[in-house]
N, C-alpha and C positions, 0 to 999 in steps of 0.2 A: 465569205463575207455575209453578214446577216443584217436584217432591217430590224431596227429598234424605234418603237413608238415612245413619245415622251411628253411629259408635261413640265414645264418650267416657269419661273417667274422672271420677268425683265427687271431692269435697274429701277424702272418707274413704278413698280408695283403691278404691272398687268400680268395675267396668266395667258401663256401660249401654249400650243401642242403641235406636234409634228412628227417626223419621222427622219432618222439618219441611218446611214448604211455603214456599219463597222464590223470589225472582226469579234468584238467582244462587248460585254456590257460596260467594263471599264473604260475602254476606248470611246465608246459613245457618250458616256459622262464627260470625258476630257474633251471631246468634240463639241458638246453642247456649252461647256464652260468657255471654250475658245471663241464660241459665238457670242460672248456676253452676257449669257443667261445663267440663271441658277436652277439645275435640274431638281425637281421634286419626285418625279416618278420616272423611270426607265425600264421598260419591259421589251423583250423580244417578241416582234409581231407575229401574230398566229391567226389564220382564217377563222378557226373555230374557238378562239379564245373568248370572245366576247359572250356567245352563247354559253360556253362552259362556266364563265364567270356569274353570268345570270342565273344558271341552273344550281350550282354550288352555293350561291349566296342565299338562295331560298331556304337551304336547310343549315345556314352557319348558325352557331350558337352565340355565346357571349364574346366578350373582348378577349382575344388570344394575344400570346407573346409576340407572334409577328405582327399583329396591329399596334401594339405598343412600340416596337422597334420601328415600324414605319413612320409612326406619328413623332417619335424621337428625332429620327434622321430628318425628316421634313421641317420639323421646328428648328432644328440646328441650322440648316441651310437658309431659312427665312430671316433667323436671328443674325446669321454671319452676313446676310444680304443688307442688313440695316434696317429691317423692318421693326416696329414696337411690337411688343409681346400680343396685345389684343388684336392687332392687325393681322400678324402671323396666325394667330389661332383662328381668325375669321376666315383667312385664306384657305387653311386646312379643312375648315368645316366645309366648304365649298368643293374639295377635292375628293374627299372620301366617298366611297361607294356603300359602306356598310352602315347601316341605319344606327346601331347601338354605338358605334364609334362616332358617328356625327352627332348624336344626341350627348354623348360624354363631352365632346368638344364644345358644343353649344352651352353645356352646363359650366365649363370651365371658363368661357367667355363671359358668361352672366356674373359669376363671382369675381373674376379678375376686374371687370368693369365696375362692378359694385363696391370696389375698394379693397377686397380681400387678396392676401398675396397668392402667388401663383402655387406655392408649395401647399398652402391651406386648402386651395381648391382641388389640387391633386390628392390630398389626403381624403376627400369624400369617395375615392375610388379605390380602396385598398386591394381589391382583387386584381386590379390592372397595375396599379403602381405600388411596388412594396415599400417597406418602411426606408430602406436605403436608398431607393429613388427620390423619396420625398424629402428625406434629409440632405441629399446631395443638392438638389433645388433650393432647399432652404439655405444652405451655406452659399450657394452661388448668388442668391439674392442679397444676402447679408454683406458679401464681400464685393458685390458689383461685377461679377464676371459670370452671369448667368449664361451667356453664349457659350463660354468655354465649358462650363459645367455641363450643358446639354450636349456638346460635342464628345465629351468624355463619356457620358452615359449612352450615347449612340454607338461609340466604339466598343463599349463593355457588352452592350446587347447583341451587337453583330457578331462579337467574337464568341460569346455564349451561344448564339444561335448556330453558328458555323459548326462548333463541335457536335451540337446535337444533330445537325443534318448529316455530318459525317458518319456518326454512329448509326443512324437510322438507315443511310444508304448502304453502309457495310453490312448491316444485318438482314438486307432483303434476301440475299442469296440463300444464307443459311435458313431463313425462315421458308422460302421456298422449297428448299430441300427437305426441311422437316415436314412440310405440308405434303409433298409428294411421297415421303416415305410413309406417313401415317395413311394417306389414302390408299396406296397400294396394298398395305396389310389389311385394311378394312376391306377392300374389295376381294382380295383373296379369301378371307375368313367368311364373308357374307355372301358372296357371288359364286366363286370357284368351289371351295370346300363342300358347301352343302349339296352340289351336284353328285359328289362320291357318297353321301350318306346312304342312299338306297343301296348302293353296291356293298357297303360295309354292314348293312342292317343284319342282326344276327350273327355277326361275327366279331362282336366286341371283345369276347374274352380272348380271342386268338390273334387280335390285331398287336403289332408292336407297340410298346409304350409311347412313342412319339406320336404315332398316329391317333392314340386314344387322348392324348392331352389336346392335340390339334382339333379333333372333333368336339371336345369338352369346350375349348375356348370358342369355336365357330358356334356352338349351340348357346353358350352363355351370351355372346355378343348379340345373337339374333332374338333371344328370349327376354334378355334383361338389360338392353341398351338403354332403356330410359333410367334404370336403377343406377346404372354406371354414371350417366350423366348426373344424376341426383347426388351421388356421392362425390363426384368431382366439384360440383358446385358447392356442396356443403363444405368440402375441404379447403376450397378457395375462400369462401366467405369466413369460416372460422379462422383461418391464417390472417385474412385481413383485420378481422375484429381483434384477434389476439395482439396484432402488431399496432392496432389503434390505441390499445391500453398504455398506461404508463410502464407497467412491468414488461409488456412485450417489446416497446420501444427500446427500454434500456437493455434487455437481452439481446435483441437484434443489433442494436447499435454496439455492443461490447463485441459480439461474435463475427460481425461482419469484416472487421479488419484482420481477423484471424483466418479466413478462409483461405485454402491453399492457393488457388489461382486469382480469384477475384480480391481478395485481402489487399493485395498491392495496388490493384486498380482504384478500390475505394479509397486508399490512403492518398494517391495522387490526385485524385479528383477533389478531395476534401482540402488538399494543400493548395491546389490551383484556384479553387473558388474562394477560400479565405483569403488568399494573397491577393487576388484581382479585386475583390470587393472591398478589403481594407485599403489597398493602394489607391483604388478610385476615389475613395471617400476622403482619404488624407489629401490626396491632390487637389481636391475640390474644396479645402479649406475646413473640413470637418476635425474637431479636436480628436485627439487620440483616445480618450476615453468614452466619448459619444461614438466614435467609429466602432470601438470595440464592442460597445453595448448592441448596436446595430447589427453588426456581423454575428454576434452570438444569437441573435433572434431570427437569423435568416438561413443559418446552414443546415438546419433541421438534425442535428447530431448531438446527443446528451453528452457523449465522450468529448467532443470538441468543445461544447459549452463549458464544461468543467475546466478544460484546459484555459479557455479564455477567461474564466473567472480568476484563475492564478495569474494570468498576464494583467488583467485589470488591477489586481491588488498590487503588482509590481510597479505598474505605471502610477498609481496612486502615490506610492512611496518614492517615486523619482528613479526607480531602477530600471534597468533595461528589459526589453521583451525577450531576448534570446533565451535566457536561462528556463523561465517557466516553460516555453515552447519545446526546449529540448527534452524537459523532463516529462512531456506528455506522451512521448513514445510514438507520436503520429507524424511529427515533423522530421524529415531525415536530416543528417548532419550538414549536407550541402545548403538546404534551406536556411538552417539556424545559422550557419556561417555567413551568409548573404545578408541576414538580418542583422548580425552582429556589425558587419561592414557598413550597412545602412545606417545604423545608430551612431556609428563613429564618424560617418562622413556627413551627417545630417541629411541624407537623402533616403529617408525611410521609405516614403511613398513611391519613389522611383524603383528602389530595390524590390519592393513588394510586386510592382508591375513585371519585374524581370523574373521574379521566382514564378509568378504566375505563366508567364510567357514559356519559360523553361518546362513546367510541368504540364501545361497544355500539350506540348510536343511529347512529353512522356506518356501522357493519357493516350495520345493517338498512336503512339508506337506499341504501347501494351494491348490496346484494342485490336490493333492489326495482328499482333503476334497472337493473340487468343483466337482471332477469327481464322488465322492461318492453319491452327490446329483443330478448330472446330469444324471446319468444311470437310476435310478428310475423315475425321471422327464420325461425322453424320453419314458420309456416303458408306464408311466401313459398317456402321450399324445397321444401315438400310440393307446393305448387301447380305449381311449375316442373317437378319430376320426374314427377308424375303427368300433367301436361298435355303434357310432351314425349312421354311413352309413348302416351297417347291420340292426339294430333296424328300422330305417325310412323305409327301404325296407320291412321287415317283416310286420310292422304295416300297410303299404299301401296296400300289397297284402291281409292281413286279412280284411281290410276294403273295398275292392274293390265291394263286393256284396252290401255294404250299399250306394254306390254312385249312385246319380240320374241317370236314363236312359236318 
């Protein structure tokens, strides 16, 4: 059992805080709801948490995805509790601890109370609220179901963030392994190998080839480490600049789906993101043509954008979506078949969400498989490199008496 601190709103609009003892965050939320409150923030209590939050808040930058996700969830809770929009935003402005988020919410309140629509107010912050977010809110306002739209947005953002967190967590161990391997090699070449340099002075011609290579690498790293850093930095900057050009984006977008191991992952991620975004937009009342236009501008893929162009033309002519998606060579047969079923049954939005759920699972499975291969591969490479250095040094020491004087 753990202790969770919470902030919640009561049925009469008051804000309360307290603690509950439960086995998980989900159980704590259920407990607070059983008490007749609407939870806004639920966190596991920690003695050092307040200091850490104050320390990290000092260095925080702009509005992040987690801030938007938290804002959307809390807004959905307040709207579901029956509070009007301006009152909900006012409550949120008093709850947030981040200055930039607070300033943003105050700006939203000012424009909403000034007679502007909520979607127009959100559009003033394109870095925080992308086009699909604004258009979903606009559709919710037009249809009179803003509460349900915000709830769908919250679920969408939570699902996307959950996948990102899973990937980040899974990459921690391989990243540590890579750092350890690199550190071990650098220590050997800069601290251990140079100690044998004096012993080998004047014997360079008689040394075994592996020892000569090892000494050359050590001297190069010690004397020209700054040049290596410059070369690596220039290479990274050059690649990033190339990929920022239209030609570079087109080449990378074309080739990434053909990569031996990562191509399948890129396709699955593209299908899942396209399906979830389009399904969420359609379920929020956005028309198919507008939804396709929004999705086309948010996926960041020229190849998929070209495929969506064909889909839009097909939709304008009253034809189905499945055929042009099938011809794109990105969407697998199972996804095309599910879209066909959705068109025939009139539940295209639901089917896109199901496709997204299925391919989210595929993405997680593919990542786990890749990481299960990556970890032993990193260990093997580290063992080979470090072992080769150590064996070269030992063999050279053992053969030093056989070198010509």
